[in-house]
C-alpha positions as CSV (number, residue, x, y, z in Angstrom):
1,M,40.8,-119.2,84.5
2,A,44.7,-119.2,84.4
3,N,46.5,-117.8,87.5
4,A,49.4,-115.3,87.2
5,P,52.8,-117.0,87.3
6,N,54.3,-117.2,90.8
7,R,57.3,-114.8,90.0
8,A,59.0,-115.6,93.4
9,E,59.5,-119.1,92.0
10,K,60.3,-118.5,88.4
11,K,63.4,-117.1,86.7
12,P,62.4,-114.5,84.0
13,A,62.4,-115.3,80.4
14,F,63.6,-111.8,79.5
15,H,65.6,-109.6,81.8
16,L,66.1,-106.0,80.8
17,E,68.5,-103.6,82.4
18,G,69.1,-100.0,81.5
19,L,67.6,-100.6,78.0
20,T,68.1,-97.5,75.9
21,K,67.3,-96.8,72.3
22,V,68.2,-93.6,70.6
23,Y,67.5,-92.8,66.9
24,E,69.2,-90.1,64.9
25,M,66.8,-88.1,62.9
26,G,69.1,-85.7,60.9
27,D,70.5,-83.5,63.7
28,V,67.9,-84.5,66.3
29,L,68.3,-87.5,68.7
30,V,65.0,-89.2,69.5
31,H,65.1,-91.2,72.7
32,A,62.7,-94.1,72.1
33,L,63.7,-95.9,75.2
34,R,65.2,-94.3,78.3
35,G,66.9,-96.9,80.6
36,V,64.0,-99.6,80.8
37,N,64.4,-102.1,83.7
38,L,62.0,-105.1,83.5
39,D,61.6,-108.8,83.9
40,L,59.1,-110.9,81.8
41,Y,58.4,-114.3,83.1
42,E,57.7,-117.6,81.4
43,G,54.0,-118.2,80.6
44,E,52.9,-114.7,81.3
45,F,50.2,-112.8,79.4
46,V,51.5,-109.1,79.5
47,V,49.9,-106.2,78.0
48,L,51.9,-103.0,77.1
49,L,49.7,-99.8,77.2
50,G,50.8,-96.2,76.4
51,P,50.3,-93.6,73.8
52,S,51.9,-93.5,70.4
53,G,55.7,-92.8,70.6
54,S,56.0,-94.1,74.2
55,G,58.4,-96.8,73.3
56,K,56.3,-99.9,73.2
57,S,57.0,-101.1,69.6
58,T,60.6,-100.3,70.0
59,L,60.8,-102.5,73.1
60,V,59.0,-105.4,71.4
61,N,61.3,-105.1,68.2
62,I,64.3,-105.3,70.5
63,L,62.9,-108.3,72.6
64,G,62.2,-110.1,69.2
65,G,65.7,-109.4,67.8
66,L,64.4,-107.2,65.2
67,D,66.3,-104.0,66.4
68,H,69.3,-103.4,68.7
69,A,69.6,-101.4,71.7
70,T,71.8,-98.3,71.9
71,E,72.6,-99.0,75.5
72,G,71.8,-101.4,78.3
73,T,71.3,-105.2,78.2
74,V,68.5,-107.7,77.3
75,T,68.9,-111.3,78.1
76,F,66.6,-114.3,77.1
77,R,67.1,-117.3,79.3
78,G,70.5,-116.0,80.4
79,D,71.8,-115.5,76.8
80,D,72.8,-111.9,76.1
81,L,70.9,-110.7,73.0
82,T,72.5,-107.2,72.9
83,S,75.9,-108.9,72.0
84,S,74.4,-111.3,69.5
85,D,75.3,-110.9,65.8
86,E,72.6,-110.9,63.0
87,R,73.1,-114.7,62.4
88,S,72.6,-115.4,66.1
89,L,69.5,-113.1,66.3
90,T,68.0,-114.8,63.2
91,Q,68.4,-118.2,64.9
92,F,66.9,-116.7,68.0
93,R,63.8,-115.5,66.0
94,R,63.5,-118.8,64.2
95,N,63.7,-120.9,67.4
96,H,61.9,-118.9,70.1
97,V,59.7,-116.0,68.7
98,G,56.4,-115.7,66.9
99,F,55.1,-112.5,65.6
100,V,51.5,-111.1,65.2
101,F,51.0,-107.7,63.7
102,Q,48.0,-105.6,63.0
103,F,48.0,-106.4,59.4
104,Y,48.0,-110.1,58.7
105,N,50.5,-110.3,55.8
106,L,49.1,-113.5,54.4
107,I,50.2,-114.7,51.0
108,P,47.0,-114.1,48.8
109,S,47.8,-117.2,46.5
110,L,48.2,-119.6,49.2
111,T,45.4,-121.2,51.3
112,A,45.2,-120.8,55.0
113,L,46.8,-124.3,55.5
114,E,49.6,-123.4,53.1
115,N,50.2,-120.0,54.7
116,V,50.8,-121.8,58.0
117,A,52.7,-124.6,56.5
118,L,55.3,-122.1,55.3
119,V,56.6,-121.7,59.0
120,T,56.5,-125.4,59.8
121,E,59.0,-126.2,57.0
122,I,61.8,-124.1,58.7
123,A,61.0,-124.8,62.4
124,R,62.9,-127.1,64.7
125,S,60.0,-129.0,66.1
126,P,56.8,-127.6,64.7
127,M,53.2,-128.8,65.1
128,T,51.4,-129.5,61.9
129,A,49.7,-126.7,60.1
130,E,46.4,-128.5,60.8
131,E,47.0,-128.5,64.4
132,A,47.9,-124.9,64.6
133,L,44.6,-124.0,62.8
134,D,42.7,-126.1,65.2
135,I,44.1,-124.0,68.2
136,V,42.5,-121.0,66.6
137,N,39.3,-122.7,65.7
138,L,39.8,-122.6,61.9
139,G,40.2,-126.3,61.1
140,E,37.2,-126.1,58.8
141,R,38.6,-123.2,56.8
142,Q,42.0,-124.6,56.1
143,S,41.5,-124.8,52.4
144,H,40.2,-121.2,51.9
145,F,42.3,-118.4,50.5
146,P,42.7,-115.0,52.3
147,A,40.2,-113.2,50.3
148,Q,37.6,-115.8,51.2
149,L,38.2,-115.1,54.9
150,S,37.0,-112.2,57.2
151,G,39.5,-110.0,58.9
152,G,39.2,-111.8,62.1
153,E,39.7,-115.2,60.4
154,Q,42.8,-113.8,58.5
155,Q,44.2,-112.6,61.9
156,R,43.7,-116.0,63.4
157,V,45.5,-117.6,60.5
158,A,48.4,-115.2,61.2
159,I,48.2,-116.4,64.8
160,A,48.2,-120.0,63.8
161,R,51.3,-119.2,61.5
162,A,53.0,-117.6,64.4
163,V,52.5,-120.4,66.9
164,A,53.0,-123.4,64.6
165,K,56.6,-123.5,65.3
166,R,55.9,-123.7,69.1
167,P,57.5,-120.4,70.0
168,D,58.5,-119.8,73.7
169,V,57.4,-116.1,73.0
170,L,54.5,-114.5,71.1
171,L,54.9,-110.8,70.4
172,C,51.8,-109.1,69.1
173,D,51.5,-105.5,67.9
174,E,48.0,-104.1,68.0
175,P,46.6,-107.6,66.9
176,T,42.9,-106.3,67.2
177,G,43.7,-102.7,66.0
178,A,41.9,-103.3,62.6
179,L,39.1,-105.2,64.0
180,D,35.5,-104.5,65.4
181,I,34.8,-105.6,69.1
182,K,33.0,-108.8,68.3
183,T,35.8,-109.9,65.9
184,G,38.4,-108.6,68.3
185,V,37.2,-110.7,71.1
186,V,37.5,-113.9,69.1
187,V,41.0,-113.1,68.1
188,L,41.8,-112.4,71.8
189,E,40.3,-115.8,72.7
190,A,42.7,-117.4,70.3
191,L,45.6,-115.7,71.9
192,K,44.4,-116.7,75.4
193,R,44.2,-120.3,74.3
194,V,47.8,-120.2,72.9
195,N,49.0,-118.7,76.1
196,E,47.3,-121.4,78.3
197,S,47.7,-124.5,76.1
198,L,51.3,-123.9,75.0
199,G,52.5,-121.9,78.0
200,T,53.8,-119.2,75.8
201,L,55.1,-115.9,77.1
202,T,52.6,-113.6,75.3
203,V,53.3,-109.8,75.0
204,V,50.5,-107.7,73.5
205,I,50.9,-104.1,72.4
206,T,47.5,-102.2,72.4
207,H,45.9,-98.8,72.7
208,N,42.8,-100.5,73.9
209,A,42.9,-100.2,77.8
210,A,39.9,-102.8,78.1
211,I,42.3,-105.6,76.9
212,A,44.3,-105.0,80.1
213,D,41.9,-106.9,82.1
214,M,42.7,-110.2,80.5
215,A,46.5,-109.9,81.2
216,D,48.5,-111.2,84.1
217,R,50.3,-107.8,84.2
218,V,49.8,-104.4,82.5
219,I,52.9,-102.3,81.9
220,Y,52.3,-98.8,81.2
221,F,54.7,-96.8,79.0
222,A,55.3,-93.0,78.9
223,D,58.0,-91.1,77.1
224,G,60.2,-94.1,76.7
225,D,60.0,-95.6,80.1
226,I,57.7,-97.7,82.4
227,S,55.4,-95.3,84.4
228,H,53.8,-98.0,86.4
229,I,52.8,-101.8,86.4
230,D,49.6,-103.1,87.5
231,T,49.0,-106.9,88.5
232,N,45.6,-108.6,87.9
233,D,44.8,-111.1,90.6
234,H,41.9,-112.3,88.5
235,R,42.2,-112.3,84.7
236,K,39.0,-111.6,82.7
237,D,38.0,-113.8,79.8
238,P,37.9,-112.0,76.5
239,S,34.1,-112.6,76.3
240,E,33.8,-110.3,79.5
241,L,35.6,-107.4,77.8
242,S,33.9,-104.4,76.4
243,W,35.1,-101.3,74.5
C-alpha cells in the first residue's frame, strides 16, 4: 500500500494563497471561496469532503484552469496560473491535467478505444489508447461502444481517456456519484492504480465520507474555506471500503 508523500522533502505541485472566488448573482454576491490557503503535493491522493456549496468544485475548477480566482494566487510548479491568459491555461490543461466527472461524456458512436484515442492525438507524449485501457482493466472491452458497457465500465473508459496523456494532475468530481458500491469500488481501484503507477497527483471531490479512508489527506470544506485537514497514516484499499 502506498505511503503518504513525505511533505517535508517535497515541493508542492500547487500552492494556493488567499484564494477567493466571488460570483455576482444579480445584486447578490456569492462567496464560493473565502481566502483558501493550501499546498497539494506531487503524487498525493487527496479527497475533498464537504456539503454542496462549500467550495469544492469551484476550487477544482480553478486548479484545472477552467475558472479564474477573484483574488489570491494559485501556482503550479512555480508558475502563476492566476495571471495566465486563456491560451496559456489551455496549454496548461492540455499538458498537465486530466479530468474525470460524475457523468462519463463518452461519444456514443465511438468505441472505447476510439474515445480514448481522441486524447492521445493532441497530447505531447501520450501512452497508447490500448495502454490506458489496460491500466483500468478494460483491455478486452476496447472494441465495445458506450451503450454496450456498464456504468462502471464507461467511467473507467473516462478515466483511461483522462490518463492517456500522462497528466501530472487528475481532478475527479464525484467519480462514483452515479454508481452502486460494488461498481464504485472498481472505479476507485482504477484511480488508485493510476495514482500509484503514474505518480499522478489525484484530487477527488466526493460526498461519500467512506472514500476518505483511501486518501493520503482529507480536506474538509465548509462555507468556502477549509475547516480542517486529516492525514491517513495507513491508506485503506478500495476493497476495504463500505458505504
